[in-house]
C-alpha positions in Angstrom: 130.7 115.1 106.6 132.9 117.5 105.2 134.0 120.9 106.8 135.5 122.8 105.5 139.2 121.8 107.3 141.1 119.8 104.4 141.1 121.1 101.1 141.2 119.1 98.4 141.4 120.7 94.5 138.6 119.1 92.3 136.6 117.9 95.4 135.2 120.5 97.0 132.8 123.4 95.8 134.0 126.3 94.2 132.2 128.2 97.2 134.9 126.7 99.5 137.9 126.4 97.1 137.4 130.3 97.0 137.2 131.1 100.5 140.8 129.2 100.8 142.6 130.8 97.8 141.7 133.8 97.8 143.7 134.1 101.1 147.1 132.7 99.3 146.0 135.4 96.5 146.0 137.5 99.2 149.5 136.5 100.7 151.4 136.7 97.1 151.6 139.9 97.3 154.2 139.8 100.1 155.9 137.1 99.0 157.9 137.9 96.4 161.8 137.6 96.1 160.7 136.2 99.3 161.7 133.3 101.8 158.0 131.6 102.5 157.0 129.2 104.8 153.3 127.9 105.1 152.3 126.9 108.2 149.2 123.9 107.9 150.1 123.7 104.1 147.4 120.7 104.2 147.5 119.7 100.3 149.7 122.3 99.2 147.6 124.0 96.6 148.5 127.8 98.1 152.5 126.7 98.7 152.1 126.5 95.0 150.3 129.2 94.9 153.1 131.5 96.9 156.4 129.4 95.1 155.8 131.0 91.5 156.8 134.0 93.0 158.6 133.3 96.1 162.7 132.7 96.4 161.8 129.4 97.8 158.7 128.1 99.7 158.1 125.5 101.9 155.1 123.7 103.5 154.8 121.8 106.7 151.8 119.9 108.3 151.5 117.1 110.5 149.3 115.5 107.6 151.9 112.5 106.2 148.9 111.9 104.1 148.6 115.7 103.0 152.5 116.0 102.6 152.4 113.2 99.7 149.6 114.2 98.3 151.0 118.0 97.7 155.1 116.5 97.2 153.6 114.7 94.7 151.1 117.2 92.9 153.9 120.2 93.4 157.1 119.2 92.8 157.7 123.5 92.6 157.4 123.5 95.9 159.2 121.9 98.9 157.0 120.0 101.4 157.9 118.7 105.1 155.7 117.2 107.6 155.9 119.1 111.2 153.7 120.9 114.0 152.5 124.0 114.0 153.6 124.5 117.6 157.2 123.5 116.6 158.3 125.1 113.5 161.1 123.3 111.0 163.2 126.5 110.5 166.0 128.5 112.5 165.0 131.6 113.4 165.4 134.7 111.6 166.0 132.8 108.5 162.4 133.1 106.9 160.4 136.5 105.5 157.4 135.2 105.5 155.4 132.8 107.2 151.1 131.9 106.3 149.1 130.9 108.6 145.9 129.7 107.4 142.7 128.4 109.3 145.1 126.6 111.9 145.0 128.9 115.1 141.8 127.3 115.8 142.9 123.7 115.6 145.6 124.1 118.0 145.9 123.3 121.3 148.7 125.0 122.0 147.7 128.0 120.0 150.0 130.3 121.4 152.7 128.3 120.1 152.5 129.1 117.0 152.3 132.9 116.7 155.9 132.5 119.1 157.2 130.5 116.6 156.1 131.9 114.0 158.0 135.3 115.7 161.1 133.3 116.1 161.8 132.4 112.7 161.4 135.2 111.2 164.2 138.3 110.7 163.9 141.9 111.6 161.6 142.6 108.3 159.6 139.3 108.1 155.8 139.7 107.9 153.5 136.9 109.7 149.7 136.6 108.0 147.7 134.5 109.3 143.7 133.9 109.2 140.5 132.3 111.1 137.4 132.6 111.8 134.8 135.0 113.1 133.7 133.4 116.2 130.4 135.7 116.2 130.0 135.1 112.1 129.8 131.6 111.9 128.2 131.0 115.3 125.4 133.0 113.8 125.0 131.3 110.2 125.5 128.1 111.8 122.4 128.4 114.3 121.7 125.0 115.4 124.5 122.9 113.9 127.0 123.5 117.1 130.5 123.8 117.3 132.6 122.7 114.9 134.2 119.6 116.5 137.7 120.5 114.2 138.2 123.4 116.5 139.4 123.9 120.1 139.6 127.6 119.4 137.8 130.4 117.6 138.1 134.4 118.4 136.3 137.4 117.8 138.9 140.0 116.7 139.7 142.1 120.1 141.0 138.4 121.4 142.6 137.6 117.7 144.6 141.3 118.1 145.0 140.8 121.6 146.5 137.2 120.8 149.0 138.1 118.4 150.3 141.9 120.1 151.4 140.3 122.5 154.1 139.0 120.7 154.6 141.7 117.2 154.4 144.6 117.8 152.5 146.0 114.6 149.6 144.1 114.6 146.8 144.5 111.9 143.2 143.1 111.3 141.7 143.0 107.8 137.8 141.2 106.8 137.1 138.3 104.7 134.5 139.0 103.4 133.0 137.5 100.4 130.6 140.4 98.8 129.0 141.4 95.1 131.7 142.9 92.6 130.7 144.3 89.2 133.8 142.9 86.7 135.1 145.3 83.8 137.7 143.5 81.9 138.7 141.5 78.7 140.0 138.8 76.5 142.9 141.8 76.5 142.9 143.3 79.5 145.5 142.6 82.2 145.4 140.1 85.2 145.6 143.2 87.9 144.5 146.2 87.9 142.3 148.7 89.5 140.1 148.2 92.0 137.6 150.7 93.9 135.3 149.4 96.7 132.7 151.8 98.4 133.3 151.4 102.2 135.7 148.9 103.8 133.5 145.9 105.9 132.8 145.6 109.2 134.7 143.5 111.1 132.4 142.3 113.1 130.9 140.6 110.2 133.7 139.0 109.0 133.5 135.8 107.3 136.9 135.2 108.7 140.1 137.6 110.3 143.3 138.3 108.0 146.3 139.2 110.0 148.8 141.2 109.3 151.7 141.0 111.8 155.1 142.2 112.1 158.4 143.6 114.1 158.2 146.5 112.5 155.0 148.7 110.6 153.5 147.0 107.2 151.9 148.5 104.7 148.8 146.8 103.4 146.8 147.4 100.1 143.1 146.1 99.6 143.3 143.4 97.8 139.7 142.4 96.1 139.7 138.3 95.0 137.6 137.4 92.0 137.0 134.1 90.6 136.1 133.7 87.2 133.1 131.9 88.0 130.2 134.5 86.2 128.7 135.5 90.0 125.5 136.2 88.3 124.8 133.5 86.0 125.7 131.1 88.7 122.8 133.1 90.5 120.6 132.0 87.9 121.6 128.6 87.7 121.2 128.3 91.2 117.2 129.6 90.9 117.1 127.7 88.1 117.7 124.4 90.4 116.2 125.8 93.2 113.0 126.6 91.2 112.8 122.9 89.3 113.4 121.6 93.3 110.5 123.2 94.6 108.5 122.4 91.9 109.4 118.5 92.4 109.2 119.2 95.8 105.1 120.1 95.7 104.7 117.4 93.7 106.0 115.0 96.1 104.0 117.1 98.9 100.8 116.8 96.7 101.3 113.0 96.3 101.9 112.7 99.7 98.7 114.2 100.6 97.0 112.1 98.0 98.3 109.3 99.5 97.0 110.8 103.1 93.5 110.8 101.7 93.9 107.5 101.2 94.5 105.7 103.7 92.6 108.3 105.9 89.4 107.3 104.0 90.8 103.3 104.7 91.4 103.8 108.5 88.2 105.2 109.1 86.2 102.4 106.8 88.3 99.7 109.0 87.0 102.0 112.1 83.5 102.3 111.0 83.9 98.0 110.5 85.7 97.7 114.0 82.3 100.2 115.4 80.1 97.6 113.7 81.5 94.3 115.0 81.7 95.9 118.5 77.9 96.6 118.2 77.3 92.8 117.1 79.5 91.7 120.1 77.2 93.3 123.0 73.7 92.1 121.4 75.3 88.8 121.4 76.6 88.9 125.6 73.3 90.5 125.5 71.8 86.6 124.3 73.6 84.8 125.8 72.6 86.6 129.7 69.8 86.6 128.7 69.2 82.6 127.9 71.1 82.3 131.3 68.4 84.2 133.2 65.2 82.3 131.7 67.6 79.3 132.5 67.8 80.3 135.5 64.2 81.3 135.8 63.0 78.3 135.0 65.3 76.0 137.5 63.8 78.0 139.9 59.9 77.5 138.9 60.9 73.5 138.8 62.6 73.0 142.1 59.3 74.9 143.4 57.5 72.2 142.3 59.3 69.5 143.2 59.8 70.7 146.6 55.6 71.2 146.9 54.8 67.6 145.7 57.4 66.8 148.2 55.2 68.9 150.8 52.0 66.9 149.4 53.6 63.5 150.1 54.4 63.7 153.4 50.7 65.3 153.9 49.0 63.0 156.5 45.9 63.2 154.9 47.3 61.8 151.7 48.7 58.9 153.9 44.8 58.6 155.3 43.4 58.3 151.4 46.3 55.7 150.7 45.2 53.6 153.6 41.5 53.6 152.1 42.8 53.2 148.6 41.1 57.1 147.4 43.2 60.0 146.0 45.9 59.9 143.3 48.7 58.5 143.1 51.8 61.1 144.1 54.9 58.4 141.9 52.8 56.8 139.3 54.9 58.8 136.2 51.9 59.1 133.9 49.8 60.7 135.9 
């Protein structure tokens, strides 16, 4: 099952792809002309984006397969296999460290913060993101915890963990919201944006923290995917409507099949009830026959007993002497 933990370009749905890619576009605001270290770079697409404006960019990940993919597809950046608990860089040698959706996967997540502090120079900046525990526990109700994550943060806990190492910490919300875009073919790729109200951190999908040894100016930033959100929504509504129609048709078909099965079941039950009655009648007839045979046998026994009594009577023996009376031994009489 895909959990969003390892992103490969072209193999993930657009919403998840934009969630991950937008973080690197935000970080690119701090990367121009700088030396950058991308911790937990995965397949390297974000490291390559930072490399477009940075002086030097190195991405590293604990997965050799991910590093192999990145090295083949993004030769502009440098990639290393290394752990996020031990950064492959000397002390105070880096201007910018990025670590997106990495902390929550590390049993020793404190080491990532300390390692970032170690390799950053005095003006260096750490940009780190993590999931919002409250948001994802609500939207993922019933699914249980993500087995790939060993630590989840709320905004206060996330800020406190970073502030134990960095004097300057600011948390911003990463939230997907609708926007209305004014642009055209001749428009510049970047421009001005108006944000009506800053999103509440409690409701953020993800937390993005900017950390440093000294205060850093953090601009508001809006990432607008190239897709037309309204058109996508309309396509989605049509697709869902078609699926609903198919589901209703299937429901009707299943109801009709259930009705036929119920009729057949009723017929079978009726036949079984009729058969039970016939069996009961047969048992009654057999019972009556046994009673009649018992009565007849008792009557025969009684007659035999009377005959024996008669044969043994004194008057009958006297009649035989004078050749009088019936011959009870005569079977023909």
